[in-house]
MARVEXTI-558154 format. One line per 8 residues: their letters; for each residue x negated, y negated, z negated of C-alpha. Coordinates in nm, 4 decimals, decimal comma. Layout:
! residues N
A	X:Y:Z | ...
This chain:
! residues 388
MADRVLRF	1,4309:-1,4085:-3,9422 | 1,2529:-1,3371:-4,2702 | 1,5841:-1,2361:-4,4290 | 1,7053:-1,0319:-4,1329 | 1,7532:-0,6592:-4,1834 | 1,8400:-0,4141:-3,9088 | 2,1093:-0,1746:-4,0239 | 2,0440:0,1703:-3,8757
GVIGLSRG	2,2962:0,4465:-3,8256 | 2,1520:0,7888:-3,7452 | 2,3313:1,0410:-3,5258 | 2,1771:1,3818:-3,5891 | 2,0044:1,4463:-3,9210 | 1,7543:1,6621:-3,7384 | 1,3878:1,7458:-3,7716 | 1,3180:1,4358:-3,5605
FDLTRPTL	1,5024:1,2188:-3,8111 | 1,3247:1,3885:-4,1016 | 0,9839:1,2996:-3,9551 | 1,0873:0,9373:-3,9008 | 1,2772:0,9092:-4,2305 | 0,9804:0,7958:-4,4474 | 0,9214:0,5000:-4,2165 | 1,2888:0,4078:-4,1967
AADSRVRL	1,3193:0,4284:-4,5755 | 1,0048:0,2262:-4,6492 | 1,0239:-0,0526:-4,3888 | 1,1698:-0,3704:-4,5404 | 1,3112:-0,4682:-4,2018 | 1,5360:-0,1616:-4,1963 | 1,8284:-0,0343:-4,4000 | 1,9860:0,3047:-4,3381
TAAADLRP	2,3574:0,2293:-4,3609 | 2,5245:0,5343:-4,2036 | 2,4698:0,8780:-4,0565 | 2,6638:1,1346:-3,8577 | 2,6027:1,5080:-3,8514 | 2,8055:1,8257:-3,8163 | 2,6423:1,9864:-4,1224 | 2,8120:1,9058:-4,4558
EARAAFAA	2,4892:1,9665:-4,6497 | 2,3030:1,7131:-4,4359 | 2,5773:1,4549:-4,4836 | 2,5741:1,5125:-4,8599 | 2,1952:1,4756:-4,8760 | 2,2039:1,1496:-4,6776 | 2,4815:1,0010:-4,8907 | 2,2947:1,0937:-5,2080
EFGAPAYA	1,9585:0,9613:-5,0879 | 2,0724:0,6374:-4,9281 | 2,4058:0,5618:-5,0943 | 2,5635:0,5196:-4,7531 | 2,8487:0,6899:-4,5670 | 2,7803:1,0038:-4,3663 | 3,0367:1,0871:-4,1016 | 3,1322:1,4114:-3,9314
SAEELCAD	3,1555:1,2418:-3,5904 | 2,9445:1,0066:-3,3807 | 3,2572:0,8054:-3,2965 | 3,3069:0,7119:-3,6627 | 2,9469:0,6023:-3,6977 | 2,9456:0,3876:-3,3842 | 3,2666:0,2185:-3,4987 | 3,1173:0,1309:-3,8385
PQVDVVYI	3,0654:-0,2503:-3,8490 | 2,7732:-0,1990:-4,0882 | 2,5595:-0,0488:-3,8075 | 2,3393:-0,2643:-3,5824 | 2,1177:0,0056:-3,4300 | 2,2152:0,3634:-3,3504 | 1,9263:0,6095:-3,3717 | 2,0131:0,9128:-3,1579
ATPHQTHA	1,8209:1,2130:-3,2923 | 2,0346:1,4918:-3,1454 | 1,9469:1,7638:-2,8888 | 1,8302:1,6383:-2,5494 | 2,1456:1,7229:-2,3581 | 2,3631:1,4997:-2,5804 | 2,1651:1,1769:-2,5453 | 2,3421:1,0270:-2,2438
ELAALAAS	2,6943:1,0617:-2,3839 | 2,5950:0,9268:-2,7248 | 2,4033:0,6323:-2,5775 | 2,7095:0,5363:-2,3736 | 2,9231:0,5604:-2,6877 | 2,6859:0,3393:-2,8879 | 2,6659:0,0814:-2,6086 | 3,0457:0,0719:-2,5788
HGRHILVE	3,0567:-0,0395:-2,9434 | 2,7873:-0,3041:-2,8887 | 2,5204:-0,1173:-3,0869 | 2,1518:-0,1319:-3,0020 | 2,0007:0,2078:-2,9244 | 1,6916:0,4001:-3,0295 | 1,7016:0,7395:-2,8584 | 1,4639:1,0307:-2,9099
KPMALDLA	1,2574:1,1554:-2,6186 | 1,3158:1,2886:-2,3603 | 1,5668:1,0201:-2,2741 | 1,7918:1,2755:-2,1000 | 1,7619:1,5854:-1,8817 | 1,8242:1,4290:-1,5404 | 1,7503:1,0949:-1,3784 | 2,1141:1,0078:-1,3108
ACRAMTEA	2,1841:1,0282:-1,6849 | 1,8816:0,8065:-1,7584 | 2,0026:0,5457:-1,5127 | 2,3532:0,5585:-1,6581 | 2,2130:0,5015:-2,0080 | 2,0071:0,2074:-1,8867 | 2,3047:0,0517:-1,7097 | 2,5331:0,1035:-2,0104
ARAAGVAL	2,2872:-0,0798:-2,2356 | 2,2397:-0,3582:-1,9797 | 2,6131:-0,4053:-1,9307 | 2,6717:-0,4190:-2,3071 | 2,3803:-0,6588:-2,3633 | 2,2101:-0,4275:-2,6132 | 1,8496:-0,3132:-2,6458 | 1,7540:0,0425:-2,5510
VVGPSHGF	1,4266:0,1864:-2,6852 | 1,3141:0,5425:-2,6074 | 1,1105:0,6975:-2,8880 | 0,9377:0,7925:-3,1067 | 0,6760:0,9345:-2,8735 | 0,2987:0,9357:-2,8863 | 0,2716:0,6371:-2,6558 | 0,3593:0,4361:-2,9696
DPPVAAAA	0,0565:0,5674:-3,1643 | -0,1766:0,2874:-3,2843 | -0,4911:0,4496:-3,1321 | -0,3131:0,4587:-2,7951 | -0,2181:0,0923:-2,8285 | -0,5735:-0,0028:-2,9326 | -0,7246:0,1845:-2,6376 | -0,4707:0,0319:-2,3989
ELVGSAAF	-0,5853:-0,3144:-2,5098 | -0,9465:-0,2249:-2,4273 | -0,8556:-0,0818:-2,0870 | -0,8781:-0,3591:-1,8326 | -1,1000:-0,5764:-2,0532 | -1,4266:-0,7230:-1,9290 | -1,6175:-0,4607:-2,1296 | -1,4436:-0,1554:-1,9837
GAARMVTA	-1,2541:-0,2420:-1,6689 | -0,9612:-0,0453:-1,5331 | -0,8872:0,3137:-1,6278 | -0,9976:0,5464:-1,3503 | -0,9642:0,8961:-1,4991 | -0,7836:1,0272:-1,8088 | -0,8257:1,3725:-1,9621 | -0,5540:1,4835:-2,2057
VTFTDFLY	-0,5650:1,8272:-2,3720 | -0,3280:1,9547:-2,6418 | -0,3036:2,3072:-2,7869 | -0,0410:2,3715:-3,0585 | 0,1909:2,6422:-3,1945 | 0,5025:2,4681:-3,0583 | 0,6594:2,7758:-2,8989 | 0,6553:2,9759:-3,2235
RPRRPEEL	0,8215:2,7243:-3,4479 | 1,1816:2,8256:-3,5291 | 1,4011:2,7476:-3,2280 | 1,7686:2,7387:-3,1401 | 1,8555:2,9489:-2,8303 | 1,8781:2,6458:-2,6016 | 1,5265:2,5410:-2,7040 | 1,4004:2,8546:-2,5300
DSARGGGV	1,6145:2,7998:-2,2192 | 1,4591:2,5688:-1,9594 | 1,7954:2,5110:-1,7898 | 1,9241:2,3561:-2,1135 | 1,6182:2,1401:-2,1792 | 1,4064:2,4006:-2,3554 | 1,0358:2,4670:-2,3191 | 0,7284:2,2548:-2,3555
VFSQAVHQ	0,7704:2,0365:-2,0462 | 1,0813:1,8520:-2,1664 | 0,9744:1,8305:-2,5312 | 0,5950:1,7997:-2,5083 | 0,4845:1,6876:-2,1621 | 0,6878:1,3723:-2,2164 | 0,4392:1,2808:-2,4944 | 0,1321:1,3258:-2,2765
VDVVRRLV	0,2954:1,1446:-1,9868 | 0,3853:0,8541:-2,2157 | 0,0274:0,8331:-2,3428 | -0,1484:0,8419:-2,0056 | 0,0992:0,6034:-1,8434 | 0,0387:0,3486:-2,1184 | -0,3377:0,3860:-2,0852 | -0,3505:0,3622:-1,7064
GRPVRSLR	-0,0859:0,0931:-1,6808 | 0,0256:0,1902:-1,3305 | 0,3110:0,4049:-1,1969 | 0,2531:0,7730:-1,1203 | 0,2643:0,8280:-0,7435 | 0,2445:1,2081:-0,7141 | 0,1362:1,5212:-0,8982 | 0,0467:1,8877:-0,8611
AATGAWDA	0,1241:2,1211:-1,1503 | 0,1418:2,4792:-1,2735 | 0,3360:2,6133:-1,5700 | 0,2979:2,9282:-1,7788 | 0,5651:3,1502:-1,9351 | 0,3638:3,4344:-2,0852 | 0,5810:3,5736:-2,3643 | 0,8999:3,7564:-2,2663
ARPTEGAY	1,0363:3,7059:-2,6162 | 1,0112:3,3264:-2,5683 | 1,1455:3,3016:-2,2087 | 1,0567:2,9437:-2,1206 | 0,7547:2,7369:-2,0236 | 0,4962:2,7555:-2,2996 | 0,2092:2,5890:-2,1137 | 0,1335:2,3640:-1,8182
QAFLAFEG	-0,1429:2,1867:-1,6326 | -0,0869:1,8864:-1,4111 | -0,2967:1,6530:-1,1983 | -0,1395:1,3070:-1,1759 | -0,2281:1,0512:-0,9089 | -0,1415:0,6909:-0,9951 | -0,0808:0,3938:-0,7722 | -0,4133:0,2132:-0,7423
GASATLTY	-0,6234:0,5289:-0,7361 | -0,6505:0,6360:-1,1016 | -0,5868:0,9991:-1,1956 | -0,5102:1,2050:-1,5057 | -0,5241:1,5716:-1,5951 | -0,2774:1,7050:-1,8512 | -0,3280:2,0425:-2,0194 | -0,0906:2,1790:-2,2803
SGYGRYDT	-0,0427:2,5155:-2,4491 | 0,2118:2,5868:-2,7221 | 0,1120:2,9506:-2,7702 | -0,0372:2,9036:-3,1151 | -0,3936:3,0240:-3,0663 | -0,6583:2,7528:-3,0209 | -0,5528:2,4285:-3,1917 | -0,6801:2,0905:-3,0715
DALMGWIG	-0,6404:1,9552:-3,4252 | -0,9900:2,1036:-3,4612 | -1,1062:1,8132:-3,2428 | -0,9162:1,5594:-3,4526 | -1,0743:1,6244:-3,7936 | -0,7894:1,8625:-3,8814 | -0,5419:1,5775:-3,8878 | -0,2159:1,7093:-3,7467
ETGGARDP	0,0047:1,5632:-3,4773 | 0,2244:1,3842:-3,7321 | -0,0739:1,2403:-3,9213 | -0,0911:1,4880:-4,2104 | -0,3879:1,6990:-4,3186 | -0,4010:2,0511:-4,1713 | -0,5452:2,3713:-4,3156 | -0,7854:2,5227:-4,0599
DAYAMARR	-0,7490:2,8639:-4,2276 | -0,3728:2,8796:-4,1640 | -0,4295:3,0520:-3,8309 | -0,1239:3,2025:-3,6553 | 0,1016:3,0963:-3,9417 | 0,3888:3,0072:-3,7074 | 0,3908:3,3533:-3,5487 | 0,3608:3,5227:-3,8884
RLDGADEQ	0,6686:3,3374:-4,0174 | 0,8726:3,4565:-3,7209 | 0,7663:3,8205:-3,7520 | 1,0778:4,0152:-3,8512 | 1,2538:3,7034:-3,9807 | 1,5960:3,5570:-3,9053 | 1,4869:3,2726:-3,6775 | 1,8062:3,0714:-3,7163
ALKAARAY	1,7781:3,0929:-4,0941 | 1,4199:2,9664:-4,0710 | 1,5365:2,6830:-3,8460 | 1,8112:2,5883:-4,0903 | 1,5682:2,5928:-4,3818 | 1,3538:2,3262:-4,2133 | 1,6485:2,0924:-4,1566 | 1,7235:1,7787:-4,3548
GAGAPAPS	1,9514:1,8588:-4,6461 | 1,8340:2,2190:-4,6789 | 1,5782:2,1458:-4,9492 | 1,2717:2,1474:-4,7238 | 0,9827:1,9398:-4,8618 | 0,9511:1,5854:-4,7354 | 0,6672:1,5123:-4,4914 | 0,3381:1,4510:-4,6709
APAGHEHF	0,1729:1,1100:-4,6806 | -0,0329:1,0501:-4,3673 | -0,4057:1,1186:-4,3768 | -0,4512:0,9584:-4,0354 | -0,2581:0,8336:-3,7379 | -0,0226:1,0449:-3,5332 | -0,1846:1,1761:-3,2161 | -0,1340:1,4191:-2,9303
GFVLVACE	-0,4620:1,6018:-2,9112 | -0,7777:1,5169:-2,7211 | -0,7568:1,2087:-2,4976 | -1,0558:1,0621:-2,3112 | -1,0263:0,7612:-2,0808 | -1,2989:0,7022:-1,8225 | -1,2926:0,3360:-1,7235 | -1,4935:0,1528:-1,4613
RGDLRLTA	-1,7603:0,0420:-1,7115 | -1,7175:0,2689:-2,0136 | -1,5282:0,5502:-2,1830 | -1,2743:0,5567:-2,4669 | -1,1973:0,8578:-2,6846 | -0,8864:0,8435:-2,9013 | -0,9028:0,9916:-3,2535 | -0,6744:1,0166:-3,5549
GGVEAYGP	-0,8670:0,7260:-3,7065 | -0,8929:0,4904:-3,4115 | -1,0925:0,4744:-3,0895 | -1,4508:0,5731:-3,0122 | -1,5808:0,3232:-2,7555 | -1,8714:0,4059:-2,5240 | -1,9927:0,0976:-2,3376 | -2,2723:0,0667:-2,0827
MARWTVDL	-2,5441:-0,0008:-2,3428 | -2,3856:0,0660:-2,6827 | -2,1202:0,2699:-2,8564 | -1,9008:0,1708:-3,1474 | -1,5824:0,2699:-3,3281 | -1,2568:0,0807:-3,3575 | -1,1393:0,1950:-3,7013 | -0,7680:0,1823:-3,7768
PPPEATRT	-0,7002:0,2420:-4,1493 | -0,4508:0,5224:-4,2218 | -0,0975:0,3844:-4,2309 | 0,1238:0,3932:-4,5386 | 0,3845:0,5457:-4,3090 | 0,3610:0,6615:-3,9509 | 0,5889:0,5390:-3,6694 | 0,6055:0,1783:-3,7890
TVIDEVWD	0,5217:0,0748:-3,4324 | 0,8594:0,2176:-3,3287 | 1,0299:-0,0186:-3,5724 | 0,8091:-0,3012:-3,4419 | 0,9370:-0,2448:-3,0892 | 1,3021:-0,2218:-3,1933 | 1,2658:-0,5309:-3,4142 | 1,0997:-0,7344:-3,1403
AVVGGKPP	1,3707:-0,6344:-2,8937 | 1,6715:-0,6950:-3,1183 | 1,5539:-0,9870:-3,3304 | 1,2882:-1,1447:-3,1098 | 1,4509:-1,0844:-2,7723 | 1,1286:-0,9325:-2,6364 | 1,1788:-0,6687:-2,3657 | 1,0590:-0,3350:-2,5053
LHDGPWGT	0,7834:-0,1394:-2,3341 | 0,9621:0,1919:-2,3930 | 1,2863:0,0806:-2,2307 | 1,5277:0,2655:-2,0047 | 1,3204:0,2441:-1,6839 | 1,0101:0,3545:-1,8758 | 1,1902:0,6544:-2,0227 | 1,3320:0,7342:-1,6792
ENLAVCLA	0,9859:0,7451:-1,5221 | 0,8560:0,9637:-1,8040 | 1,1347:1,2111:-1,7307 | 1,0715:1,1886:-1,3553 | 0,7127:1,3003:-1,4105 | 0,8294:1,5913:-1,6297 | 1,0812:1,6986:-1,3659 | 0,8080:1,6745:-1,1023
ILRSAAEG	0,5879:1,9075:-1,3121 | 0,8637:2,1681:-1,3138 | 0,9377:2,1239:-0,9444 | 0,5728:2,1355:-0,8398 | 0,5201:2,4562:-1,0366 | 0,8336:2,6152:-0,8884 | 0,7594:2,5147:-0,5276 | 0,3809:2,5448:-0,5337
REIDIAEL	0,3135:2,2038:-0,3827 | 0,2348:1,8407:-0,4600 | 0,5417:1,6366:-0,5470 | 0,5815:1,2692:-0,4643 | 0,7673:1,1008:-0,7514 | 0,9769:0,9123:-0,4955 | 1,1296:1,2455:-0,3927 | 1,2988:1,2684:-0,7314
ETRP	1,3815:0,9007:-0,7620 | 1,5782:0,9054:-0,4353 | 1,7782:1,2207:-0,5108 | 2,1382:1,1826:-0,6354
């Protein structure tokens, strides 16, 4: 296995790929051997950087015998079709979150991978973050006991980053619930370690110029009695990076004086031109070296015998009689735990944590948030799971 290399083909040279690119390029277990994208400039940049073919179609990439794993980094609504295509060619699959936009598509993706005998991993998402993994190991230990209550709070400028029209249309997978709640759900599910039973939620759409959900709150009840509260705002005012030592969500250092920068960039600008300028192949600067671990804001876990607070540097542990810190040195590259999970699944035959059923339940919780807010009532997750 020491000589084994996983050959990755990327469909969609998107912002998601650009954030994961440093890890893919640096990890000795991985070689980027192909890409597919509609944009000629992105294909040219990939071919120049990696000396590998870049195709205009996903079909060509999936048919390339030099590809072991297909990384699907395209818009949400395309994931199911592309996963089926990759599976039909016998390729293992890494698909960006959310897994899809409806549960039937998630189940079809899972079945396609199962039938083809290939691994399916859903990520990257913040459930992969090393501080989350370290805290999850402490939860349930003799020192802390089971998780009983989780508080997760994230405030960002998500809604004012340059967006395509569908990213501001909830019916097409836009808004913060599909793109951001899935992170918080992934984190709290990993920490609690039990299925979500029901939830009550409210959403906010407070800017007519950005006509989609920009905020939400949800109260999750888990099987076994644990609960979690999720709060998220993407309206670009308060920023929870202030609670994380001004380490940003992707692990880089933030400037606390750059207040409202996202809204200022949009003011009077051509939004689609701004979006294009951030894309891979358009000359945008590469992500900076990490100053800490990726995170998704403030997370505090109240266990039976102690509390755990996640940080960009590790975990602050508060036991019955003492407190201490689990320090996790800054990584050379973020998202290596995603490669770990794909490697273990493909090479080691270990079932991944973030598999099809896991990604399906994450989406079910997100759909329940939207439904609860629309109907003004508590939603049992089984209501969604049993619908066609």
